[in-house]
C-alpha positions, 0 to 999 in steps of 0.5 A: 933704783931703776929711775936714778939708773936711767938718770945717770945714763941720760947725764952719761948721755948728754955729756958726750959731744957726737963726734962731727959728721964729714959733708957727703960730697954732692952727687946729685945730677943735674937735670938740664933744659937746653936749646939751639935757636937760629932766631932769623936777622933782623931784615925788612926784606922779610916783610910780615916775618920781619923781627918786629912782627914775632920778635914778642912771639919767640921771646915768649915761646923761649919764655914757656920753655924756660930752658937753662941754657940756650944758643942763638944765632943770627941775632944782630946787636938789637935782637940781643937788646930785645932778647935782654929786655924779654927775658929778665931772667937770663943773661948772656955771652958772646961778641958780635961778629963784626967786632965792637958789639956789631955783627951777628952774634952766636950768643949763648943764654943762661938762667942766671937764677940757677947757672953761673959763668966760669969762664966765656970766649969767642973766637973767630973760625979763621987761622987768625981766632982771635981777631975780627977773620974770615976764613977759608972760603967763607961768604961771611965772618963765622965765630964761636962763643962758648962758656964754662958753667956751673949749676948753682944747686949742685955745682957741677960743671960742664961747657957749652959751645955754640956756633954758626958754620958758613952756608957757602963755604965747604971749606969752612965749614968742615975747617972751622968745626975741626977747629972748634973740636980742637978748641974744646979739647985744649979747654977741657982738661978736667974732662967736663960734659960738653954741649955742641950746638948751632946752625951747622948749615949741613945736612947729617950725612956731611962731613962736617957731622962725621968730624964730631961723631968720634967724640961726641952723640947727636942727642937726637940718636941717643934720646930716650923720647924724641918728639917732632919734624925730622928738618929744623929750617922751615923757610917761613913756608908754612904750607911746604914740608920741612925736611933740612936737618941742619940745626943739632945739640951734641952732647960728650960721649959719657955715660954719665950724660943722659938725653932723656928727651929731644924735640924739633917745636914747630909753634905757629901763630896764624900760619906765621912761624917765629923764626925760618929754622925751629928751636931744637929742644933737649932734656938732659942729666948730667949724672 
Protein backbone atom coordinates (compact mmCIF):
# COMPACT_ATOMS: atom_id res chain seq x y z
CA UNK A 1 0.00 0.00 0.00
CA UNK A 2 2.80 2.40 0.91
CA UNK A 3 4.48 1.75 -2.43
CA UNK A 4 1.22 2.53 -4.30
CA UNK A 5 0.82 5.82 -2.38
CA UNK A 6 4.37 6.85 -3.22
CA UNK A 7 3.77 6.11 -6.91
CA UNK A 8 0.54 8.13 -6.92
CA UNK A 9 2.23 11.12 -5.28
CA UNK A 10 5.11 10.92 -7.75
CA UNK A 11 2.74 10.82 -10.72
CA UNK A 12 0.85 13.80 -9.30
CA UNK A 13 3.99 15.94 -9.13
CA UNK A 14 5.13 14.84 -12.56
CA UNK A 15 1.83 15.99 -13.98
CA UNK A 16 2.09 19.43 -12.42
CA UNK A 17 3.91 21.95 -14.53
CA UNK A 18 5.92 24.36 -12.40
CA UNK A 19 5.07 28.06 -12.52
CA UNK A 20 7.32 30.09 -14.75
CA UNK A 21 9.51 32.38 -12.70
CA UNK A 22 10.21 35.86 -13.96
CA UNK A 23 13.93 36.46 -14.38
CA UNK A 24 15.27 38.80 -11.77
CA UNK A 25 16.50 42.15 -12.98
CA UNK A 26 20.28 42.34 -13.17
CA UNK A 27 21.51 44.09 -10.06
CA UNK A 28 25.14 43.05 -10.40
CA UNK A 29 27.60 45.89 -10.02
CA UNK A 30 30.13 46.84 -12.69
CA UNK A 31 33.80 46.99 -11.77
CA UNK A 32 35.75 49.21 -14.12
CA UNK A 33 39.43 49.91 -14.55
CA UNK A 34 39.66 53.47 -15.84
CA UNK A 35 42.58 55.63 -16.94
CA UNK A 36 43.45 59.00 -18.44
CA UNK A 37 46.75 59.44 -20.25
CA UNK A 38 48.33 62.39 -22.04
CA UNK A 39 50.62 60.40 -24.32
CA UNK A 40 52.60 63.43 -25.58
CA UNK A 41 52.32 64.31 -29.26
CA UNK A 42 54.75 62.91 -31.81
CA UNK A 43 57.34 65.65 -32.32
CA UNK A 44 60.91 65.11 -33.51
CA UNK A 45 62.33 67.84 -31.26
CA UNK A 46 61.77 65.50 -28.28
CA UNK A 47 64.92 63.68 -29.37
CA UNK A 48 65.43 60.54 -27.30
CA UNK A 49 61.90 60.98 -25.91
CA UNK A 50 60.28 61.17 -29.35
CA UNK A 51 57.31 58.88 -29.98
CA UNK A 52 59.12 56.18 -32.04
CA UNK A 53 61.42 55.57 -29.05
CA UNK A 54 58.64 55.16 -26.48
CA UNK A 55 55.53 53.93 -28.29
CA UNK A 56 56.20 50.25 -27.54
CA UNK A 57 56.80 51.00 -23.85
CA UNK A 58 53.60 53.04 -23.63
CA UNK A 59 51.48 50.47 -25.47
CA UNK A 60 52.78 47.59 -23.35
CA UNK A 61 52.11 49.62 -20.22
CA UNK A 62 48.47 50.05 -21.25
CA UNK A 63 48.17 46.35 -22.09
CA UNK A 64 49.60 45.39 -18.71
CA UNK A 65 47.19 47.67 -16.82
CA UNK A 66 44.34 46.50 -19.10
CA UNK A 67 41.91 49.35 -18.41
CA UNK A 68 38.33 48.79 -19.53
CA UNK A 69 38.13 52.35 -20.76
CA UNK A 70 40.72 55.11 -21.00
CA UNK A 71 41.10 58.56 -22.50
CA UNK A 72 44.17 59.84 -24.32
CA UNK A 73 45.21 63.39 -25.06
CA UNK A 74 47.63 64.85 -27.64
CA UNK A 75 47.30 61.77 -29.84
CA UNK A 76 48.09 62.63 -33.44
CA UNK A 77 46.65 60.49 -36.27
CA UNK A 78 49.81 58.37 -36.63
CA UNK A 79 49.82 57.76 -32.89
CA UNK A 80 46.19 56.66 -33.05
CA UNK A 81 47.21 54.21 -35.78
CA UNK A 82 50.05 52.87 -33.65
CA UNK A 83 47.77 52.41 -30.63
CA UNK A 84 45.15 50.68 -32.79
CA UNK A 85 47.76 48.23 -34.06
CA UNK A 86 49.06 47.44 -30.57
CA UNK A 87 45.78 47.36 -28.64
CA UNK A 88 43.94 44.65 -30.57
CA UNK A 89 40.99 44.25 -28.17
CA UNK A 90 40.35 47.98 -28.05
CA UNK A 91 38.34 50.31 -30.22
CA UNK A 92 38.19 54.08 -29.96
CA UNK A 93 35.85 57.01 -30.47
CA UNK A 94 36.86 60.58 -31.24
CA UNK A 95 37.77 63.15 -33.88
CA UNK A 96 40.95 65.15 -34.46
CA UNK A 97 40.70 68.77 -33.37
CA UNK A 98 41.60 70.08 -36.85
CA UNK A 99 38.76 68.16 -38.54
CA UNK A 100 38.85 65.54 -41.30
CA UNK A 101 40.85 63.16 -39.12
CA UNK A 102 43.66 65.67 -38.60
CA UNK A 103 45.12 67.19 -35.47
CA UNK A 104 45.35 65.94 -31.92
CA UNK A 105 42.67 63.57 -30.61
CA UNK A 106 41.12 63.43 -27.16
CA UNK A 107 40.02 59.90 -27.97
CA UNK A 108 38.34 57.37 -25.70
CA UNK A 109 39.51 53.77 -25.99
CA UNK A 110 37.42 50.89 -24.68
CA UNK A 111 37.80 47.12 -24.45
CA UNK A 112 35.31 45.94 -27.04
CA UNK A 113 35.09 42.48 -25.45
CA UNK A 114 33.47 43.97 -22.36
CA UNK A 115 31.91 47.25 -23.47
CA UNK A 116 29.88 48.60 -26.36
CA UNK A 117 29.14 52.17 -27.43
CA UNK A 118 25.56 53.39 -27.55
CA UNK A 119 26.28 57.01 -28.48
CA UNK A 120 29.36 59.08 -29.29
CA UNK A 121 30.20 62.65 -30.20
CA UNK A 122 33.05 65.16 -30.35
CA UNK A 123 32.52 68.91 -29.97
CA UNK A 124 34.80 71.93 -29.95
CA UNK A 125 35.31 74.06 -26.87
CA UNK A 126 34.11 77.34 -28.29
CA UNK A 127 30.99 79.38 -29.04
CA UNK A 128 30.66 77.25 -32.21
CA UNK A 129 30.99 73.72 -30.79
CA UNK A 130 29.70 71.87 -33.85
CA UNK A 131 32.46 73.07 -36.20
CA UNK A 132 36.24 73.27 -36.07
CA UNK A 133 36.88 76.38 -34.02
CA UNK A 134 39.07 78.01 -31.40
CA UNK A 135 37.30 79.39 -28.34
CA UNK A 136 37.85 82.52 -26.25
CA UNK A 137 41.56 83.15 -25.53
CA UNK A 138 42.76 79.62 -26.39
CA UNK A 139 46.04 79.12 -28.17
CA UNK A 140 44.71 76.11 -30.11
CA UNK A 141 41.39 74.50 -31.00
CA UNK A 142 40.29 72.17 -28.19
CA UNK A 143 37.77 69.35 -28.21
CA UNK A 144 35.84 67.09 -25.89
CA UNK A 145 34.90 63.54 -26.89
CA UNK A 146 32.21 61.65 -25.03
CA UNK A 147 30.39 58.36 -25.28
CA UNK A 148 27.61 56.37 -23.65
CA UNK A 149 28.90 52.88 -22.86
CA UNK A 150 27.12 49.66 -21.88
CA UNK A 151 28.64 46.72 -20.04
CA UNK A 152 28.06 43.57 -22.08
CA UNK A 153 27.94 41.52 -18.88
CA UNK A 154 25.45 43.53 -16.82
CA UNK A 155 23.87 46.06 -19.22
CA UNK A 156 24.91 48.85 -16.84
CA UNK A 157 25.29 52.14 -18.73
CA UNK A 158 27.67 55.00 -18.02
CA UNK A 159 29.04 58.10 -19.73
CA UNK A 160 32.69 59.00 -20.31
CA UNK A 161 33.83 62.55 -21.18
CA UNK A 162 37.47 63.15 -22.15
CA UNK A 163 39.11 66.49 -22.89
CA UNK A 164 42.34 68.49 -23.06
CA UNK A 165 41.90 72.08 -21.95
CA UNK A 166 44.04 74.87 -23.33
CA UNK A 167 47.45 75.39 -21.75
CA UNK A 168 47.42 79.20 -21.97
CA UNK A 169 43.93 80.71 -22.15
CA UNK A 170 42.49 81.05 -18.65
CA UNK A 171 39.09 82.09 -19.98
CA UNK A 172 39.16 79.21 -22.46
CA UNK A 173 39.89 76.77 -19.65
CA UNK A 174 37.01 77.98 -17.51
CA UNK A 175 34.46 78.49 -20.30
CA UNK A 176 35.45 75.21 -21.93
CA UNK A 177 34.74 73.30 -18.73
CA UNK A 178 31.42 75.11 -18.29
CA UNK A 179 30.47 74.01 -21.79
CA UNK A 180 31.44 70.40 -21.01
CA UNK A 181 29.36 70.40 -17.82
CA UNK A 182 26.33 71.82 -19.68
CA UNK A 183 26.68 69.16 -22.38
CA UNK A 184 26.97 66.49 -19.69
CA UNK A 185 23.75 67.67 -18.02
CA UNK A 186 21.80 67.89 -21.28
CA UNK A 187 22.86 64.41 -22.44
CA UNK A 188 22.52 62.53 -19.17
CA UNK A 189 18.74 62.67 -18.87
CA UNK A 190 18.62 59.12 -17.45
CA UNK A 191 20.99 60.01 -14.62
CA UNK A 192 23.59 57.36 -15.48
CA UNK A 193 27.02 57.46 -13.80
CA UNK A 194 29.46 59.87 -15.48
CA UNK A 195 33.26 59.81 -15.66
CA UNK A 196 35.07 63.03 -16.59
CA UNK A 197 38.76 62.76 -17.40
CA UNK A 198 41.60 64.50 -19.09
CA UNK A 199 44.49 66.92 -19.00
CA UNK A 200 42.93 70.12 -17.65
CA UNK A 201 46.21 72.10 -17.55
CA UNK A 202 45.23 73.53 -14.16
CA UNK A 203 46.00 72.59 -10.59
CA UNK A 204 43.47 71.54 -7.95
CA UNK A 205 42.95 75.03 -6.48
CA UNK A 206 41.88 76.47 -9.85
CA UNK A 207 38.54 77.97 -10.86
CA UNK A 208 38.16 75.16 -13.39
CA UNK A 209 38.21 72.48 -10.70
CA UNK A 210 35.90 74.64 -8.58
CA UNK A 211 33.36 74.54 -11.43
CA UNK A 212 33.37 70.72 -11.37
CA UNK A 213 33.19 70.01 -7.64
CA UNK A 214 29.52 70.91 -7.01
CA UNK A 215 28.36 68.00 -9.19
CA UNK A 216 31.33 65.60 -9.36
CA UNK A 217 33.93 64.11 -7.02
CA UNK A 218 37.68 64.00 -7.54
CA UNK A 219 38.43 60.27 -7.60
CA UNK A 220 41.64 60.86 -5.67
CA UNK A 221 39.76 62.41 -2.75
CA UNK A 222 37.23 59.61 -2.35
CA UNK A 223 39.37 56.57 -3.20
CA UNK A 224 39.64 53.91 -0.53
CA UNK A 225 43.27 53.23 -1.52
CA UNK A 226 45.71 55.74 -3.03
CA UNK A 227 49.11 55.12 -4.58
CA UNK A 228 51.84 57.12 -6.31
CA UNK A 229 52.91 60.72 -6.59
CA UNK A 230 50.66 63.73 -6.21
CA UNK A 231 51.95 65.34 -9.40
CA UNK A 232 51.10 64.04 -12.88
CA UNK A 233 53.27 66.15 -15.24
CA UNK A 234 56.88 64.97 -15.32
CA UNK A 235 58.16 66.87 -18.39
CA UNK A 236 60.45 63.89 -19.15
CA UNK A 237 62.59 65.06 -16.20
CA UNK A 238 63.48 61.80 -14.49
CA UNK A 239 65.60 63.38 -11.73
CA UNK A 240 63.20 66.19 -10.83
CA UNK A 241 60.31 66.07 -8.32
CA UNK A 242 56.90 65.74 -9.95
CA UNK A 243 54.66 68.27 -8.24
CA UNK A 244 52.22 69.62 -10.85
CA UNK A 245 48.88 67.83 -10.76
CA UNK A 246 47.01 68.68 -13.96
CA UNK A 247 45.48 65.32 -15.02
CA UNK A 248 42.21 64.21 -13.44
CA UNK A 249 39.52 61.57 -13.10
CA UNK A 250 36.19 62.86 -11.77
CA UNK A 251 33.11 60.74 -11.06
CA UNK A 252 29.43 61.44 -10.43
CA UNK A 253 28.53 62.37 -6.88
CA UNK A 254 26.47 59.32 -6.01
CA UNK A 255 26.53 56.52 -3.43
CA UNK A 256 26.29 54.16 -6.39
CA UNK A 257 29.73 55.23 -7.67
CA UNK A 258 32.55 53.92 -5.48
CA UNK A 259 36.25 54.53 -6.15
CA UNK A 260 38.17 51.56 -4.79
CA UNK A 261 41.67 52.53 -5.93
CA UNK A 262 43.41 55.61 -7.32
CA UNK A 263 46.99 55.75 -8.59
CA UNK A 264 49.45 57.94 -10.45
CA UNK A 265 51.83 55.48 -12.10
CA UNK A 266 55.44 56.55 -12.64
CA UNK A 267 56.87 53.58 -14.56
CA UNK A 268 60.25 54.10 -16.23
CA UNK A 269 62.80 52.06 -18.17
CA UNK A 270 66.46 53.11 -18.18
CA UNK A 271 65.52 56.48 -16.65
CA UNK A 272 63.03 57.17 -19.42
CA UNK A 273 59.28 57.72 -19.04
CA UNK A 274 56.78 56.59 -21.71
CA UNK A 275 55.27 60.12 -21.75
CA UNK A 276 55.78 63.55 -20.21
CA UNK A 277 52.63 62.87 -18.17
CA UNK A 278 51.99 59.97 -15.83
CA UNK A 279 48.82 57.95 -16.42
CA UNK A 280 46.13 58.42 -13.79
CA UNK A 281 44.46 55.11 -13.01
CA UNK A 282 41.42 54.19 -10.94
CA UNK A 283 39.34 51.14 -10.14
CA UNK A 284 35.69 52.12 -9.87
CA UNK A 285 32.57 50.17 -8.95
CA UNK A 286 29.18 51.20 -10.31
CA UNK A 287 26.64 49.65 -7.99
